[in-house]
C-alpha positions in Angstrom: -10.6 -22.4 -47.5 -10.7 -18.5 -47.4 -9.0 -16.9 -44.5 -11.3 -14.8 -42.4 -10.6 -11.1 -43.1 -10.3 -10.2 -39.4 -7.6 -12.9 -38.9 -5.8 -11.7 -42.1 -5.9 -8.1 -40.8 -4.4 -8.9 -37.5 -1.7 -11.1 -39.0 -0.8 -8.4 -41.5 -0.5 -5.9 -38.7 1.8 -8.2 -36.7 3.9 -9.1 -39.7 4.6 -5.4 -40.4 5.6 -4.9 -36.8 8.0 -7.8 -36.5 9.4 -8.1 -40.0 12.5 -6.0 -39.3 13.4 -7.7 -36.0 16.3 -10.2 -35.8 15.0 -13.7 -36.2 17.4 -15.1 -33.5 15.7 -13.1 -30.7 12.5 -13.9 -28.9 9.2 -12.1 -29.3 7.3 -11.5 -26.0 3.6 -11.0 -26.1 1.7 -9.5 -23.1 -1.6 -11.3 -22.8 -4.4 -10.6 -20.4 -6.7 -13.2 -21.8 -9.0 -10.7 -23.5 -9.8 -10.8 -27.2 -7.3 -8.1 -28.2 -4.2 -9.8 -26.7 -5.3 -13.3 -27.6 -5.8 -12.3 -31.3 -2.3 -10.7 -31.1 -0.8 -13.8 -29.5 -2.3 -16.2 -32.1 -1.2 -14.0 -35.0 2.4 -13.6 -33.5 2.7 -17.4 -33.2 1.6 -17.8 -36.8 3.9 -15.0 -38.1 6.9 -15.9 -36.0 7.9 -18.6 -38.4 10.3 -20.4 -36.1 11.1 -17.6 -33.7 10.8 -18.1 -30.0 7.5 -16.6 -28.8 7.1 -16.0 -25.1 3.5 -15.4 -23.8 3.4 -13.4 -20.6 0.4 -12.6 -18.4 0.5 -10.2 -15.5 -1.6 -10.8 -12.4 -2.4 -7.4 -10.8 -4.1 -9.0 -7.8 -7.0 -6.6 -8.0 -9.7 -9.2 -8.2 -10.4 -12.2 -5.9 -10.0 -14.8 -8.7 -7.0 -13.1 -10.4 -4.6 -16.0 -9.7 -7.1 -18.5 -11.2 -7.5 -16.3 -14.2 -3.7 -16.0 -14.7 -3.4 -19.8 -14.6 -6.2 -20.1 -17.2 -4.4 -17.6 -19.5 -1.1 -19.5 -19.1 -2.9 -22.7 -20.2 -4.5 -20.9 -23.1 -1.3 -19.4 -24.3 0.3 -22.8 -24.3 -2.6 -24.2 -26.3 -2.1 -21.5 -28.9 1.5 -22.6 -29.5 3.9 -20.3 -27.7 7.4 -21.5 -27.0 7.4 -20.4 -23.3 4.9 -19.0 -20.9 5.3 -16.7 -17.8 2.8 -15.5 -15.2 3.9 -12.7 -12.9 2.0 -11.3 -10.0 2.6 -7.7 -9.1 1.8 -5.5 -6.2 -0.2 -2.5 -7.3 0.5 0.6 -5.1 -2.6 2.7 -5.7 -1.8 6.5 -5.6 -3.7 9.7 -6.3 -3.9 8.8 -10.0 -6.2 5.8 -9.2 -6.0 2.1 -9.6 -5.9 2.2 -13.4 -2.7 4.2 -13.5 -1.2 2.3 -10.7 -1.9 -1.1 -12.4 -0.4 0.3 -15.7 2.7 1.4 -13.9 3.2 -1.9 -12.2 2.5 -3.8 -15.4 5.1 -1.9 -17.5 7.7 -2.1 -14.8 7.5 -5.9 -14.6 7.4 -6.2 -18.4 10.6 -4.2 -18.6 12.2 -6.5 -16.0 11.1 -9.5 -18.0 12.5 -7.9 -21.2 15.8 -7.5 -19.5 15.7 -11.2 -18.5 14.7 -12.7 -21.8 16.5 -10.0 -24.0 13.7 -10.2 -26.6 13.7 -8.3 -29.8 10.4 -6.6 -28.8 7.5 -6.9 -26.4 4.1 -6.8 -28.2 1.1 -5.1 -26.6 -2.5 -5.6 -27.7 -3.9 -2.1 -27.7 -6.3 -1.5 -30.5 -7.7 1.5 -32.5 -10.5 1.7 -30.0 -8.1 2.0 -27.1 -6.3 4.7 -29.0 -9.6 6.6 -29.5 -10.4 6.4 -25.8 -7.0 7.7 -24.9 -7.3 10.6 -27.3 -10.8 11.5 -26.0 -9.6 11.4 -22.4 -6.6 13.6 -23.3 -8.9 16.0 -25.1 -10.9 16.6 -22.0 -7.8 17.6 -20.0 -7.2 20.6 -22.3 -3.4 20.2 -22.0 -2.5 20.8 -25.6 -1.3 18.5 -28.4 0.8 16.2 -26.2 -2.3 15.1 -24.3 -4.3 14.1 -27.4 -1.6 12.5 -29.5 -2.5 9.1 -28.0 -0.3 6.1 -27.6 2.8 5.6 -29.8 3.1 2.6 -32.0 6.6 2.0 -30.6 8.5 3.1 -27.5 11.6 1.4 -26.1 11.3 -2.3 -26.4 7.5 -2.1 -26.7 5.4 -2.3 -29.9 1.7 -1.9 -30.5 0.9 -3.6 -33.8 -2.9 -3.4 -33.5 -3.4 0.4 -33.3 -4.9 0.2 -36.8 -7.2 -2.7 -35.8 -10.6 -2.3 -34.2 -11.8 -4.2 -31.1 -14.5 -5.7 -33.3 -11.9 -7.1 -35.6 -9.9 -8.8 -32.8 -13.1 -10.3 -31.4 -14.1 -11.5 -34.9 -10.6 -12.9 -35.4 -10.9 -14.9 -32.1 -14.4 -16.1 -33.0 -13.3 -17.3 -36.4 -10.3 -19.1 -34.9 -12.4 -20.7 -32.2 -10.6 -18.8 -29.4 -12.7 -18.0 -26.3 -11.7 -14.9 -24.4 -12.1 -13.4 -20.9 -14.0 -10.2 -20.3 -12.4 -8.3 -17.6 -15.1 -7.0 -15.3 -13.1 -3.8 -14.6 -13.6 -2.9 -18.3 -17.3 -2.6 -17.6 -17.0 -1.0 -14.1 -18.2 2.6 -14.2 -15.9 3.5 -11.3 -13.1 3.6 -13.9 -12.7 6.5 -16.3 -11.9 4.4 -19.3 -14.9 2.2 -18.8 -17.2 5.2 -18.7 -15.6 6.6 -21.9 -15.9 3.2 -23.6 -19.5 2.4 -22.6 -21.0 5.9 -22.2 -19.1 8.7 -23.9 -18.1 7.1 -27.2 -21.4 5.5 -27.9 -23.2 8.8 -27.4 -20.7 10.5 -29.8 -21.3 7.7 -32.3 -25.0 8.1 -31.9 -25.1 11.9 -32.2 -22.3 12.4 -34.7 -22.5 9.3 -36.8 -20.4 6.2 -37.1 -16.6 6.5 -37.4 -15.9 8.7 -34.4 -13.5 6.2 -32.9 -11.5 5.9 -36.1 -11.5 9.7 -36.5 -10.2 10.2 -32.9 -7.4 7.6 -33.5 -6.5 9.2 -36.8 -6.4 12.6 -35.1 -4.0 11.3 -32.5 -1.7 10.1 -35.2 -1.7 13.4 -37.0 -1.2 15.4 -33.8 1.7 13.1 -32.8 3.6 14.0 -36.0 3.2 17.7 -35.3 4.2 17.4 -31.7 7.3 15.4 -32.4 8.3 17.8 -35.1 8.0 20.8 -32.7 9.9 18.8 -30.0 12.7 18.3 -32.5 12.9 22.0 -33.3 13.0 22.8 -29.6 15.7 20.3 -28.9 17.8 21.8 -31.7 17.2 25.3 -30.4 18.3 24.1 -26.9 21.7 22.8 -28.2 23.5 26.0 -27.1 21.5 26.7 -23.9 23.7 27.2 -20.9 21.9 26.8 -17.5 24.5 29.0 -15.9 23.7 32.0 -17.9 20.1 31.2 -18.6 17.9 32.4 -21.5 18.4 35.7 -23.3 14.7 36.8 -23.4 15.1 38.6 -26.7 16.6 35.6 -28.4 13.8 33.4 -26.9 11.1 35.7 -28.2 12.5 35.1 -31.7 11.1 31.6 -31.7 7.5 30.7 -32.3 5.5 30.3 -29.1 5.0 26.5 -29.7 8.8 26.1 -29.8 9.5 28.6 -27.1 7.2 26.9 -24.6 8.9 23.6 -25.2 12.3 25.2 -24.6 11.1 26.6 -21.3 9.7 23.3 -20.2 12.9 21.5 -21.2 15.0 24.0 -19.2 12.8 23.7 -16.1 13.0 19.8 -16.2 16.8 20.0 -16.8 17.0 22.2 -13.7 15.3 19.7 -11.6 11.5 20.2 -11.9 9.8 16.7 -12.0 8.3 16.3 -15.5 5.2 14.6 -14.0 4.5 17.6 -11.8 5.3 20.3 -14.3 1.9 21.1 -15.8 0.6 23.4 -18.6 -0.2 26.1 -16.1 3.4 26.3 -15.0 4.7 26.6 -18.6 2.0 29.2 -19.3 3.3 31.3 -16.4 6.8 31.0 -17.7 5.6 32.1 -21.1 4.0 35.2 -19.6 7.2 35.9 -17.7 9.1 35.9 -21.0 6.6 37.7 -23.2 5.6 40.6 -20.9 8.5 42.5 -19.2 6.0 44.3 -16.9 4.3 41.2 -15.8 4.7 40.3 -12.1 6.0 38.4 -10.4 9.5 38.3 -11.6 9.9 35.1 -9.7 7.8 32.0 -10.3 7.8 29.0 -8.0 7.9 25.6 -9.9 7.6 22.0 -8.7 10.8 20.5 -7.4 11.8 23.6 -5.2 12.7 25.4 -8.4 12.4 29.2 -9.0 12.3 30.9 -12.4 13.8 34.3 -12.0 13.7 37.1 -14.6 16.2 39.9 -14.2 16.2 42.4 -17.1 16.5 40.5 -20.3 17.7 37.2 -18.7 15.7 34.3 -17.4 17.3 31.7 -15.1 16.2 28.7 -13.1 17.4 28.5 -9.5 17.2 25.5 -7.1 16.0 26.2 -3.6 16.0 29.9 -4.2 19.8 30.1 -4.3 21.4 32.2 -7.0 
């Protein structure tokens, strides 16, 4: 019997992701019960070849029946052959970034705690190429440069995303071919959420007006931009090796670097001096760049997040906390 091509594609992606991991350590799979994560789980169980596979579902408590849904996912993970299951309920503290970001923060925090407990080789996440395309498109609308459109990394810390080259249609086809039923999260269709609007409104319009393949092109763009951004980051880190916060930047030396490297150096120095990275935006870095590039540009002092002040005196730029020199 010929293996369905979607099942084969998902298994190949998982195999490539786990092949170099030590066989004596567990593989943890985060599973929501959706087609993406269930296809990932089924493929991981198949490709594990004797390894311990732990299926984990996170209950965010954002829906009335979330506890029942988590129990259903646990049963389904057991039926698919995982070695162990875990269901964890988290408290989502909604902030100014909205419930999506708050749920994501809570989810990753508990998955990291779980990784510390199980000490797995890796934790596998079910994000697909479509998720990547949505992320890149949302980043593009922010206009914050290459970092905002480079999408999600394939690997970070203990986490891996094997399915970033696999489409959502493929994961659904893989589940259908294997007889796996999946849950459709109503939040994924709720227009209150930005990602839902991008998924069901923005991307379909782009596909309709520009032709098929927009999602794949966006995901590919993210990969290409990521390579460039990481290369520039590395150049900036090398250039910062001799930086001394006590003496600050020599403006003339700083101007000898390309702007793309120089702006990264300025951001690194500001963060090192105490400016919170999550609050240090492109507009702040642009102001620092102006402060360096134009000796007649006022003000000589720029207030930055974290009670930090960038002060230029002559050909020197320094960062001072709380206005104290």
